[in-house]
KEROVO-7730 format. One line per field, with one value per residue: residue number from 1; residue in three letters; y, z, x of N, C-alpha, C, O in turn. Coordinates in Angstrom, 1 decimal. Example, Ala and Ser with C-alpha at 12.3 -4.5 7.8 and 13.67 -1.06 7.14 Angstrom:
<rs>
k	[1 2]
r	[ala ser]
n.yy	[-5.7 -2.2]
n.zz	[7.8 7.1]
n.xx	[13.2 12.8]
ca.yy	[-4.5 -1.1]
ca.zz	[7.8 7.1]
ca.xx	[12.3 13.7]
c.yy	[-3.3 0.0]
c.zz	[7.8 7.9]
c.xx	[13.2 12.9]
o.yy	[-3.3 1.1]
o.zz	[8.5 8.0]
o.xx	[14.2 13.4]
</rs>
This chain:
<rs>
k	[1 2 3 4 5 6 7 8 9 10 11 12 13 14 15 16 17 18 19 20 21 22 23 24 25 26 27 28 29 30 31 32 33 34 35 36 37 38 39 40 41 42 43 44 45 46 47 48 49 50 51 52 53 54 55 56 57 58 59 60 61 62 63 64 65 66 67 68 69 70 71 72 73 74 75 76 77 78 79 80 81 82 83 84 85 86 87 88 89 90 91 92 93 94 95 96 97 98 99 100 101 102 103 104 105 106 107 108 109 110 111 112 113 114 115 116 117 118 119 120 121 122 123 124 125 126 127 128 129 130 131 132 133 134 135 136 137 138 139 140 141 142 143 144 145 146 147 148 149 150 151 152 153 154 155 156 157 158 159 160 161 162 163 164 165 166 167 168 169 170 171 172 173 174 175 176 177 178 179 180 181 182 183 184 185 186 187 188 189 190 191 192]
r	[thr pro asp leu leu ala pro ala gly leu asp gln leu thr gly ile lys ala met phe val leu tyr ala leu leu gly leu leu gly gly leu leu tyr ala gln ile pro gln arg arg pro thr ser asp pro gly ser thr ser ala leu gly pro ser arg asn ile val phe lys leu ala ala leu phe ser leu asp ala phe ala gly gly phe leu val gln ser leu leu ala leu trp leu phe glu lys phe asp leu ser leu ser glu ala gly phe phe phe phe trp ser gly val leu ser ala phe ser phe pro val ala ala trp leu ser arg his ile gly leu ile asn thr met val phe thr his ile pro ser ser ile ala leu met leu ala ala leu ala pro thr leu pro leu ala leu ala leu leu leu ile arg ala ala leu ser gln met asp val pro thr arg ser ser tyr val met ala val val thr glu ala glu arg ala ala ala ala ser phe thr ser val pro arg]
n.yy	[2.9 4.3 5.4 2.7 1.6 2.6 2.3 0.6 1.6 3.0 6.1 8.1 8.7 7.2 5.3 6.3 5.8 3.1 1.7 3.3 1.6 -1.0 0.0 0.1 -2.9 -4.0 -3.1 -4.1 -6.6 -7.1 -6.4 -8.7 -10.2 -9.5 -10.5 -13.0 -13.5 -15.1 -14.7 -13.9 -14.9 -12.2 -12.6 -11.8 -11.1 -9.1 -6.7 -6.5 -4.1 -0.2 3.0 5.9 6.4 6.2 6.7 9.2 12.0 12.3 10.7 12.8 15.0 13.8 13.4 15.9 17.3 15.0 15.5 17.7 17.5 16.0 17.6 19.4 17.9 17.6 19.3 18.6 17.2 14.6 15.0 18.0 18.0 16.4 18.2 20.9 19.4 19.0 22.0 23.5 21.9 20.1 17.8 14.5 12.7 9.6 9.6 10.5 9.1 6.8 8.0 8.5 5.6 4.6 6.1 5.4 2.7 3.3 4.4 1.9 0.2 1.6 0.7 -1.5 -1.1 1.0 -0.2 -2.1 -0.2 1.0 -0.1 -0.5 2.1 3.4 4.0 6.8 8.3 7.5 8.3 10.9 11.4 11.3 12.1 14.7 15.2 14.1 16.6 18.3 17.9 17.5 20.7 21.9 20.1 22.1 24.3 23.3 23.5 21.9 19.3 16.0 17.0 17.2 15.5 13.3 14.2 14.4 11.4 10.8 12.2 10.7 7.9 8.7 10.0 8.7 6.9 6.8 6.3 3.8 3.4 5.6 4.7 2.8 3.6 5.0 3.1 1.2 3.4 3.8 1.6 -1.6 -2.2 0.9 0.3 0.1 2.4 4.4 4.4 4.9 7.7 8.5 8.7 9.2 12.3 12.6]
n.zz	[26.8 29.5 30.7 30.4 32.4 34.6 35.7 37.5 39.5 38.9 38.6 35.8 35.1 36.4 35.3 32.9 33.1 34.1 30.9 30.0 31.2 30.4 27.8 27.7 28.9 26.1 24.3 25.3 25.2 22.3 21.7 22.7 20.9 18.2 19.2 19.1 16.2 13.8 13.2 9.7 6.9 5.7 1.9 -0.1 -1.2 0.3 -0.6 -2.8 -2.7 -2.6 -2.2 -2.8 -6.7 -9.9 -9.6 -8.1 -8.6 -8.8 -6.9 -4.4 -4.9 -5.2 -2.0 -1.1 -2.0 -0.7 2.2 2.5 1.9 4.5 6.5 6.2 7.0 9.4 11.1 11.9 13.9 16.3 18.9 18.5 17.0 18.7 20.5 18.6 18.1 20.6 21.8 19.6 18.9 21.4 21.7 23.8 25.5 25.5 22.9 21.2 21.3 19.9 17.4 17.3 16.8 14.6 13.3 12.7 11.9 9.0 8.0 8.2 6.4 4.2 3.1 1.6 -0.6 -1.7 -2.7 -4.8 -6.0 -6.9 -8.9 -10.6 -11.2 -11.8 -9.6 -9.5 -10.3 -8.0 -5.8 -6.2 -6.4 -4.4 -3.0 -3.0 -2.8 0.5 1.4 0.1 2.2 4.9 4.8 4.7 6.7 8.5 8.3 8.3 10.1 11.3 13.6 13.1 10.1 10.1 11.4 9.3 7.3 8.2 8.1 5.8 4.8 6.5 5.3 2.9 3.3 4.1 1.4 0.2 1.3 0.8 -1.8 -2.2 -1.6 -3.1 -5.3 -5.2 -4.9 -7.6 -9.0 -8.5 -9.5 -8.1 -6.4 -5.3 -3.6 -0.9 0.2 -1.2 0.1 2.7 3.2 1.5 3.7 6.1 5.9 6.5]
n.xx	[-23.7 -23.0 -25.3 -27.2 -26.1 -27.0 -29.0 -28.0 -27.4 -24.9 -23.5 -22.9 -20.6 -18.9 -19.9 -18.9 -15.8 -15.9 -16.3 -13.9 -11.7 -12.6 -12.0 -9.8 -8.4 -9.0 -7.9 -5.0 -5.6 -6.3 -3.4 -1.7 -2.7 -1.5 0.3 1.2 0.8 2.9 6.2 7.2 9.3 11.2 10.5 12.3 15.6 17.3 18.7 17.0 15.5 14.8 15.9 13.6 14.3 14.1 11.1 11.1 10.7 7.7 6.7 7.5 6.2 2.9 3.7 3.4 0.9 -0.7 0.2 -0.8 -3.7 -4.1 -3.7 -5.0 -7.4 -7.1 -8.4 -10.6 -11.7 -12.3 -13.4 -13.5 -15.5 -17.6 -17.9 -19.0 -21.1 -22.3 -22.9 -24.7 -26.6 -27.4 -26.7 -27.1 -24.6 -25.2 -26.3 -24.3 -21.9 -23.7 -24.2 -21.1 -20.5 -21.9 -20.8 -18.1 -18.3 -19.4 -17.4 -15.5 -16.8 -16.1 -13.7 -14.2 -15.9 -14.2 -12.7 -13.9 -14.9 -12.8 -11.7 -14.3 -14.3 -11.6 -8.4 -7.9 -9.7 -11.7 -10.4 -10.9 -13.8 -14.7 -13.9 -14.6 -17.5 -17.7 -16.0 -18.1 -20.7 -19.8 -19.0 -21.9 -23.2 -22.6 -24.0 -26.4 -29.2 -31.3 -30.7 -31.2 -30.3 -28.1 -26.5 -26.8 -25.1 -23.3 -22.5 -23.1 -20.5 -18.9 -18.7 -17.8 -15.6 -13.1 -12.3 -10.6 -7.7 -6.9 -7.2 -5.3 -2.7 -2.7 -2.7 -0.3 1.7 1.8 2.7 5.2 8.3 8.8 10.9 11.4 8.4 8.1 10.2 8.7 6.5 6.5 7.4 5.5 3.9 4.5 5.2 2.5]
ca.yy	[2.2 4.6 4.8 1.5 1.2 3.8 1.1 -1.0 2.0 4.0 7.5 8.3 9.1 6.0 4.3 6.4 5.4 1.7 2.0 3.7 0.6 -2.1 0.0 -0.2 -3.7 -4.4 -3.0 -5.0 -7.9 -6.7 -6.1 -10.2 -11.4 -9.5 -10.4 -14.6 -14.0 -15.4 -14.1 -14.6 -14.0 -11.7 -13.8 -11.7 -10.4 -7.3 -6.0 -6.3 -2.8 0.8 4.4 6.6 6.3 6.9 7.5 10.2 13.4 12.0 10.5 13.7 15.3 12.9 13.1 17.2 16.7 13.8 15.9 19.1 16.8 15.8 19.1 19.9 17.2 17.4 20.3 18.5 16.3 13.9 15.8 19.4 17.5 16.5 19.3 21.2 19.1 18.9 23.1 23.5 21.0 20.1 16.3 13.5 11.9 8.5 10.0 11.0 7.8 6.2 8.6 8.3 4.1 4.4 7.0 4.7 1.2 3.7 4.6 0.8 0.2 2.4 0.5 -2.8 0.0 1.9 -1.3 -2.8 1.2 1.9 -1.2 -0.3 4.1 3.8 4.6 8.1 8.7 7.0 9.5 12.5 11.3 10.3 13.0 15.9 14.9 14.0 17.9 19.3 16.6 18.4 21.8 21.9 20.0 22.7 25.4 22.5 24.0 20.6 17.6 15.3 17.2 18.0 13.9 12.2 14.9 13.5 9.7 11.1 12.4 9.4 7.3 8.5 10.6 6.9 5.5 7.9 5.5 2.2 3.7 6.3 3.7 1.2 4.3 5.1 1.4 1.5 4.7 3.2 0.1 -2.3 -1.8 1.4 0.5 0.1 3.5 5.5 3.9 5.1 8.9 9.4 8.2 9.9 13.6 13.1]
ca.zz	[28.3 31.1 30.5 30.5 33.7 35.8 36.8 38.4 41.0 38.6 38.0 34.5 35.2 37.0 33.4 31.5 33.5 33.7 29.4 29.5 31.7 29.7 26.7 28.0 28.4 25.2 23.4 25.8 24.5 20.9 21.4 23.0 19.8 17.7 19.1 18.4 14.7 13.7 11.9 8.4 6.7 4.3 0.5 -1.3 -0.6 1.1 -2.0 -4.1 -2.1 -2.6 -2.0 -4.3 -7.9 -11.0 -9.2 -7.1 -8.3 -8.7 -5.2 -3.4 -5.5 -4.1 -0.9 -0.8 -2.2 0.9 3.2 2.2 2.1 6.3 7.1 6.1 6.9 10.7 11.5 12.2 15.2 16.9 20.3 18.2 16.3 19.5 20.7 18.3 18.3 22.6 22.2 19.0 19.3 22.3 22.0 24.1 25.6 24.6 21.0 20.2 21.2 18.8 16.6 16.5 16.3 13.0 12.0 12.2 10.6 7.7 7.7 7.5 5.5 3.0 2.6 0.9 -1.3 -2.0 -3.5 -5.6 -6.6 -7.5 -9.5 -11.9 -12.1 -11.2 -8.3 -9.0 -10.2 -7.2 -4.6 -6.2 -6.7 -2.8 -1.4 -2.8 -2.1 1.2 1.5 0.2 2.8 5.9 4.4 4.3 8.4 9.7 7.7 8.6 11.0 12.4 14.5 11.7 8.4 10.2 11.4 8.0 6.2 8.7 7.9 4.2 4.9 7.1 4.3 2.1 3.5 4.2 0.4 -0.7 1.8 0.7 -3.2 -2.5 -0.9 -4.1 -6.7 -5.0 -5.7 -8.7 -10.2 -8.6 -9.6 -7.0 -5.6 -4.9 -2.9 0.6 0.7 -1.6 1.1 3.9 2.4 1.2 4.8 7.4 5.9 6.5]
ca.xx	[-23.4 -22.7 -26.9 -27.2 -25.3 -27.8 -30.4 -26.9 -26.7 -23.7 -23.6 -22.4 -19.3 -18.3 -20.1 -17.7 -14.8 -15.6 -15.9 -12.3 -11.3 -12.6 -11.7 -7.9 -8.6 -9.8 -6.9 -4.4 -6.2 -5.8 -1.9 -1.4 -3.8 -1.6 1.6 0.8 0.9 4.2 6.7 7.8 10.7 11.3 10.5 12.9 16.4 17.1 18.8 15.5 14.4 16.0 15.8 13.6 14.8 13.1 10.2 11.7 9.8 6.4 6.4 7.4 5.0 2.4 3.5 3.3 -0.4 -1.2 -0.1 -1.6 -5.0 -4.1 -3.2 -6.7 -9.0 -6.3 -8.8 -11.7 -10.7 -13.5 -13.3 -14.4 -17.1 -18.7 -18.3 -19.8 -22.7 -23.4 -23.0 -25.4 -27.7 -27.7 -26.8 -26.5 -23.7 -25.5 -26.5 -22.7 -21.4 -24.7 -23.8 -20.2 -20.4 -22.4 -20.2 -17.3 -19.2 -19.3 -15.9 -14.7 -17.2 -16.0 -12.9 -13.9 -16.4 -13.4 -11.5 -14.7 -14.9 -11.6 -11.5 -14.8 -13.8 -10.0 -8.2 -7.7 -11.5 -12.3 -10.4 -12.0 -15.3 -15.3 -13.2 -15.1 -19.0 -17.4 -16.1 -19.2 -21.5 -18.9 -19.2 -23.6 -23.1 -21.6 -25.1 -27.2 -30.3 -31.5 -29.9 -31.2 -30.0 -26.2 -26.0 -27.3 -24.3 -21.9 -22.6 -22.4 -18.9 -17.9 -19.5 -16.8 -13.9 -12.2 -12.1 -9.1 -6.8 -7.1 -6.6 -3.8 -1.6 -2.5 -1.9 1.4 1.9 1.4 3.4 6.6 9.3 8.5 12.2 11.0 7.6 8.8 10.7 7.9 5.5 7.0 7.8 3.9 3.0 5.1 4.6 1.1]
c.yy	[2.8 4.4 3.7 0.7 2.3 2.7 0.5 0.2 3.1 5.0 7.3 8.2 7.9 4.4 4.7 5.9 3.8 1.8 2.2 2.2 -0.9 -1.5 -0.5 -1.6 -4.4 -4.2 -3.6 -6.3 -8.1 -6.9 -8.0 -10.4 -11.1 -9.9 -12.3 -14.6 -14.5 -14.6 -14.5 -13.6 -13.7 -13.1 -13.4 -11.5 -9.8 -6.4 -5.5 -5.0 -2.0 2.0 4.7 6.8 7.1 7.4 9.1 11.5 13.1 11.4 12.3 15.1 14.8 13.4 14.6 17.5 15.9 14.9 17.5 18.0 16.5 16.8 19.5 19.3 16.9 18.6 19.6 17.0 15.8 15.2 17.2 19.2 17.2 17.3 20.2 20.8 18.9 20.8 23.4 22.6 20.5 18.5 15.7 13.0 10.9 9.0 10.1 10.1 6.8 6.9 8.1 6.3 4.3 4.6 5.8 3.1 2.1 3.8 3.4 0.0 0.2 1.8 -0.2 -1.7 0.1 0.9 -1.9 -0.9 1.3 0.4 -1.4 0.9 4.1 4.2 6.7 9.2 7.8 7.6 10.2 12.2 10.7 11.8 14.4 16.2 14.9 15.7 18.3 18.8 17.4 19.7 22.3 21.3 21.2 24.1 24.1 23.1 22.9 19.3 16.7 15.4 17.0 16.1 13.0 13.0 14.4 12.2 9.8 10.9 11.0 7.7 6.8 9.1 9.4 6.7 6.2 7.5 4.8 3.0 4.7 5.3 2.9 2.4 4.2 3.9 1.3 2.3 4.6 2.0 -0.3 -2.1 -0.5 1.8 0.8 1.6 4.8 5.6 5.2 7.3 9.4 9.5 9.5 11.2 13.4 12.6]
c.zz	[29.5 31.1 30.7 32.3 34.8 36.0 38.0 39.5 40.4 38.1 36.5 34.7 35.5 35.8 32.4 31.3 33.0 31.5 29.6 29.9 29.9 27.8 26.4 27.3 27.2 23.3 24.1 25.2 22.8 20.3 22.0 21.9 18.7 17.8 19.2 17.0 14.8 12.8 11.2 8.0 5.4 2.7 -0.6 -0.8 -0.4 0.0 -3.1 -3.5 -2.4 -2.2 -3.3 -5.3 -8.9 -10.4 -8.1 -7.4 -8.4 -6.6 -4.0 -4.4 -4.9 -2.9 -0.2 -0.7 -0.5 1.8 3.2 2.9 4.0 6.7 6.9 7.1 8.8 11.4 12.7 12.9 15.7 18.2 19.7 17.5 17.4 20.3 20.8 18.0 19.8 22.0 20.8 18.9 20.6 22.6 22.9 24.2 24.8 23.1 20.3 20.3 20.5 17.7 15.8 16.3 15.1 12.2 11.4 11.5 9.2 7.6 7.8 6.9 3.7 2.2 1.0 -0.4 -2.3 -3.7 -4.6 -6.6 -7.8 -9.6 -11.2 -12.3 -12.7 -10.1 -8.2 -9.3 -8.7 -5.4 -5.2 -6.2 -5.5 -1.9 -1.5 -2.7 -0.7 2.1 1.4 1.6 4.3 5.8 4.9 6.0 9.0 9.4 8.1 10.0 12.1 12.1 13.3 10.4 9.1 10.4 10.0 7.0 6.7 8.8 6.9 3.9 5.7 5.9 3.3 1.9 3.7 3.1 -0.3 0.2 1.0 -1.4 -3.5 -2.1 -2.8 -5.6 -6.1 -5.1 -6.7 -10.0 -9.8 -8.7 -8.2 -6.0 -4.8 -3.5 -1.3 0.9 0.0 -0.8 2.1 3.7 2.3 2.8 5.9 7.6 6.7 8.3]
c.xx	[-23.2 -24.6 -26.8 -27.0 -26.0 -28.6 -29.8 -26.9 -25.2 -24.1 -22.5 -21.3 -18.6 -18.8 -19.2 -16.1 -14.8 -15.6 -14.4 -11.4 -11.3 -12.0 -10.1 -8.1 -8.6 -8.4 -5.9 -4.6 -6.0 -4.7 -1.3 -2.1 -3.0 -0.2 1.7 1.5 2.0 5.0 7.3 8.6 10.7 11.1 11.5 14.0 16.6 17.7 18.1 14.9 15.2 15.2 14.7 14.5 14.5 12.1 10.1 10.2 7.8 5.9 6.6 6.1 3.1 2.6 3.3 1.6 -1.2 -1.3 -0.3 -3.2 -4.9 -3.8 -4.3 -7.7 -8.8 -7.5 -10.1 -11.2 -12.7 -14.3 -14.2 -16.0 -18.2 -18.8 -19.5 -20.9 -23.5 -24.0 -24.2 -26.7 -28.3 -28.2 -26.6 -25.6 -23.7 -25.8 -25.7 -22.2 -22.5 -24.1 -21.9 -19.6 -21.0 -21.1 -18.2 -17.4 -19.0 -18.2 -15.2 -15.5 -16.7 -14.7 -13.2 -14.5 -15.4 -12.7 -12.6 -14.9 -14.1 -11.6 -12.7 -14.2 -12.4 -9.6 -8.0 -9.1 -12.3 -12.0 -10.9 -13.0 -16.1 -15.0 -13.8 -16.2 -18.6 -16.9 -17.2 -20.3 -20.5 -19.3 -21.2 -23.9 -23.2 -23.0 -26.2 -27.8 -31.0 -30.5 -29.8 -30.4 -28.2 -25.8 -26.3 -26.2 -23.5 -21.9 -22.4 -21.3 -18.3 -17.7 -18.4 -15.6 -13.1 -11.7 -10.9 -7.9 -6.4 -6.3 -5.7 -3.0 -1.4 -1.9 -0.6 2.3 2.3 2.2 5.0 7.2 8.9 9.9 12.0 9.8 7.6 9.1 9.5 6.6 5.4 7.5 6.4 3.0 3.8 4.6 2.5 0.8]
o.yy	[2.1 3.4 3.5 -0.2 2.7 2.4 0.1 -0.2 3.8 4.9 6.5 7.3 7.5 3.3 4.1 5.7 3.2 1.8 1.2 1.8 -1.4 -2.2 -1.1 -1.9 -5.6 -4.7 -3.8 -7.0 -9.2 -7.3 -8.3 -11.6 -11.9 -9.8 -12.6 -15.2 -14.5 -13.9 -15.3 -12.4 -14.4 -14.2 -14.0 -11.5 -9.0 -5.5 -4.6 -4.8 -2.4 1.9 4.1 7.3 8.3 8.6 9.7 11.8 13.9 11.7 12.6 16.0 15.6 13.9 14.7 17.7 16.3 15.2 18.3 17.9 17.0 16.6 20.2 19.9 16.4 18.7 20.0 16.1 16.4 16.0 17.5 19.8 17.5 17.2 20.4 21.5 18.7 21.0 23.6 23.1 20.6 18.0 16.0 12.5 10.8 8.5 9.8 9.8 5.7 6.2 7.7 6.0 4.1 4.0 5.5 2.7 1.5 2.9 3.6 -1.1 -0.5 2.1 0.2 -1.3 -0.3 1.1 -2.4 -0.8 1.5 0.5 -1.9 1.0 4.6 5.0 7.5 10.3 7.7 7.4 10.4 13.2 10.2 12.3 15.3 17.3 15.9 15.9 18.8 19.8 18.4 20.0 23.4 21.9 21.3 24.9 24.7 23.2 23.0 18.6 16.5 14.5 16.6 15.5 11.8 12.5 13.7 11.7 9.2 10.1 10.4 6.8 5.7 9.0 9.5 6.3 5.8 8.2 5.0 2.9 4.9 5.3 2.6 2.2 3.3 3.8 1.1 2.2 5.1 1.2 0.5 -1.9 -0.6 2.7 1.7 2.2 6.0 6.5 6.1 7.6 10.4 10.0 10.5 11.6 14.1 12.7]
o.zz	[30.5 31.4 31.4 33.0 35.8 37.2 39.1 40.5 41.2 37.3 36.3 34.0 34.7 35.6 31.4 30.3 32.1 31.0 29.4 29.1 29.1 26.9 25.6 26.1 27.3 22.2 23.1 24.7 22.2 19.2 21.4 22.0 17.8 16.8 19.7 16.7 16.0 11.9 11.5 8.2 4.4 2.8 -1.6 0.4 -1.2 -0.3 -4.0 -3.7 -2.7 -1.8 -4.3 -5.0 -9.0 -10.7 -7.7 -6.8 -8.1 -5.6 -3.0 -3.9 -4.3 -2.4 1.0 0.3 0.4 2.3 3.9 4.0 4.7 7.9 7.8 7.8 9.5 12.6 13.8 12.5 15.5 18.2 20.2 17.5 17.2 21.0 21.6 17.6 20.1 21.7 21.6 19.0 20.9 23.1 23.3 23.2 23.8 22.2 19.1 19.3 20.5 17.0 14.7 15.8 14.2 11.3 10.3 10.7 8.3 6.7 7.5 6.8 2.7 1.0 -0.1 -1.2 -3.5 -4.9 -5.6 -7.8 -9.0 -10.8 -12.2 -13.4 -13.8 -9.4 -7.3 -8.9 -8.7 -4.4 -4.5 -5.7 -5.3 -0.9 -0.6 -2.3 -0.2 3.2 2.5 2.2 4.5 6.7 5.6 6.6 9.9 10.3 8.1 10.9 13.3 11.2 12.7 9.7 8.4 9.7 10.0 5.9 6.0 9.6 6.5 3.1 5.4 5.8 3.0 1.0 2.8 3.1 -1.4 0.1 0.5 -2.0 -4.6 -3.1 -3.5 -6.5 -6.4 -5.4 -6.8 -11.2 -10.4 -8.0 -7.3 -4.8 -3.6 -2.7 -0.8 1.7 0.6 -0.9 2.2 4.7 2.7 3.1 6.3 8.6 7.2 8.8]
o.xx	[-23.1 -25.0 -25.9 -27.6 -25.3 -28.4 -30.4 -26.3 -24.5 -25.0 -21.6 -20.9 -17.8 -18.3 -18.9 -15.5 -14.2 -14.4 -13.6 -10.6 -10.5 -11.7 -9.4 -8.1 -8.2 -8.2 -5.1 -3.7 -5.7 -4.5 -0.3 -2.2 -3.2 0.6 2.8 2.5 2.3 4.5 8.2 8.7 10.3 11.6 11.7 13.8 16.1 17.0 18.2 13.7 16.4 14.0 14.7 15.6 14.6 11.9 9.2 9.1 6.9 5.2 5.9 5.4 2.3 1.6 3.1 1.0 -2.0 -2.3 0.3 -3.6 -5.9 -3.6 -4.7 -8.6 -9.7 -7.3 -10.4 -10.6 -13.8 -15.2 -15.3 -17.1 -19.4 -19.9 -20.3 -21.8 -24.6 -25.2 -25.2 -27.8 -29.5 -29.2 -25.5 -25.3 -22.9 -25.2 -25.8 -21.7 -22.0 -23.3 -21.6 -18.6 -20.1 -20.6 -17.7 -16.6 -18.3 -17.8 -14.0 -15.0 -16.7 -14.5 -12.9 -13.7 -15.5 -12.3 -11.9 -15.0 -14.4 -11.4 -12.4 -13.7 -12.0 -10.3 -7.9 -9.4 -13.5 -12.6 -12.0 -13.6 -17.2 -15.4 -13.8 -16.4 -19.1 -17.3 -17.7 -20.7 -21.3 -20.0 -21.4 -24.8 -24.0 -23.1 -27.3 -27.1 -31.2 -29.9 -28.7 -30.0 -27.3 -24.9 -25.9 -26.2 -22.7 -21.2 -21.5 -20.9 -17.3 -16.8 -18.0 -14.7 -12.2 -10.5 -10.4 -7.0 -5.3 -5.2 -5.2 -2.3 -0.3 -1.1 0.2 3.5 3.5 2.2 5.9 6.8 8.8 9.7 12.3 9.8 7.0 8.4 9.4 5.8 4.5 8.0 6.0 1.9 3.3 4.0 1.7 -0.3]
</rs>
């Protein structure tokens, strides 16, 4: 968008500032839309939920595993990835924006694909069989000699890397009792 605003007489920095303001306004609009959602009253009585009980051990193990995964994945942030693409391949700002847009689209698209896939091969298999190729694609991208190959591998990673998110949550809900679900969700999510 900053490049598209250049013919109108705006320099790149002004275009970036305009995009930042637009993004902030869209965030406020989203907040206003969420505020319009009517509040629902709980359908169950407050006594039907409990802290972790019989599922405590499995939830602790899952929380440790998920935290380790989040710790490792946390080393790759978009700003560092963008810097690497700028430095190694001399990627332009507009090309980076185009890449990260499609990377985000693929990540979002992976959620319904993960639900479909998990119905066919199971929750754990979906987590494992998408997470491992995603990690391999990331490692190979670091070694890629050309920009198109690096971007293709990173897009493959984007398409696969988030498939474990909905399946992980579904698995946690499946292995705990109904009364423990809220506590288990909190306990496995907060450490991440």
